[in-house]
C-alpha positions, 0 to 999 in steps of 0.5 A: 499500500505505501509504495503505491502511495509512493508511485502514484505520489511520484507519477502526479508531481513529477511531469517533465516538461518541454517548452517550444518557443515559435517565433512569428511576424507578430513577435519580431516586429515588436522587438525590432521596434524596441530595439530601434527606440532604444539606440535612437534614444541611447545615439540620436546621430544614428537616427537615420540608419537605424530608421533605415534598417528597421524599414528594411528589417520591416519590409522584408519581414512583410515580404516574407509573409507573402512570398516565403522566403524563409520557411 
């Protein structure tokens, strides 16, 4: 009886979990915007380059959603 309780306790409380993280356009776009905003605040002289890179990256992500360059 004691062994059965121990087995049930182990089975109920020990559940190995594996987490997988998937990135989509909805996840990547705000992260890029946050990084760009922080860089603009820290280094305002790079504003033109940061905005240009941001627009290029967002454009490529949007085109990937249509034409599926990367699966």
